[in-house]
N, C-alpha and C positions, 0 to 999 in steps of 0.2 A: 475598686466601688469604695466606697465608705459607706459604714454600714448607718444606715437612720436610726436614730433612739426614739424609740416609741413613747407616746406618754402612758404615764403609768394608767392602770386600770382603776376605775372608781371602784371605792370599799364597797363592797355588800353591807346594807345597812337592814337588819331584822326589821321585820315589819309583822305586829300581832294586832288582833282585833278587840278591841273594848266587847263585854260580853253583853252589856246593859243598850251602851247606842249603835253598837256596831261599826262606827269609826274603824278605821285602820288608821294607825300611825307607826312610827318607829317604837322598839322594842322601850327605849329608855325613856321616851314620853310618856309611858301608862303604867300603872300599879301592879305590880306583881301579886297576886294572893296563891298561896298554895297549900293544899291537904295534906297533912303529916301522917303517918302511920298510926297515929292515934285518933284519927280523925276530926282533928282540930284543926282550924284554917287561921295561918297567920300570913302578916305581910312580908313579903321575900324583898329588902332593898335591896340586896344583891344581884337579884334576878338569877341565881344560881344553886341554890338549893333544893334538895332532892325532895320530889312529889309530883302530884299533880298539882298545875297551876293553870290559873287564868287572870284574866287581864283586864282593869279597868282603868278609866279614864281618872286624872287626879280632879276631878270636879264633883262637888257635892250632887248634883241631880244623877249623875249616872252611877253613884254607890247605892243612895235612895232607890231609885226604880231595881235595880240588880237584887237588894235584898228583898224590897216588897214583891216582885214579879218571880223570884224564886230562881233567874237567871243565875245566879251565881252556886247556889246548889246545884242547878243542872250540870253546870259546865265542870264542875270539882266532883261532881258526883257523890254527894254527902250531905247530909242532913243538918241544917246547921242547929244546934245548941242554943238555947237562950242567952245564955252566955256568951258565945261566940257572936250571936247576931248583936247583941247591947255592945261589945268590945269593937264589931267592925261598924257598928252606925257612929260611934265616940270616933271612930277615925275619920268618918266623913264628914262630920261636923266640922273638922279642921280644915277642911279644902275648901276652894273658894265657889259661890255659885257658878255655873257656866253663863257663857254669853248667850245674849236673847235668842239668836237666830238657831244658836244649836239645841236651845232647850224648847224651842219650837218645834224641830224637825224631829226631837223625841219623843212628842205627846201625841 
């Protein structure tokens, strides 16, 4: 009897949730922020930096809402300094606005 060749198992795609809009996306589609040991918050482009992490969509409304509502502070268990908030808002301003349907769902 000839052994049947099985098709390869589909690769596991890690899923993460945006702390602002609560949408679940693949890890690579979201932006990871990490709290460092000195309590500062930075963007982690590699997704592997040590520290407590939180994920946000790459859309301006998610970042704005996360900063305004304190969702990022809760997720990272840190109080953001004014400097960190300004730096994160500057990063948020570089992202595009969300699609109208997504923005309506967030409000």
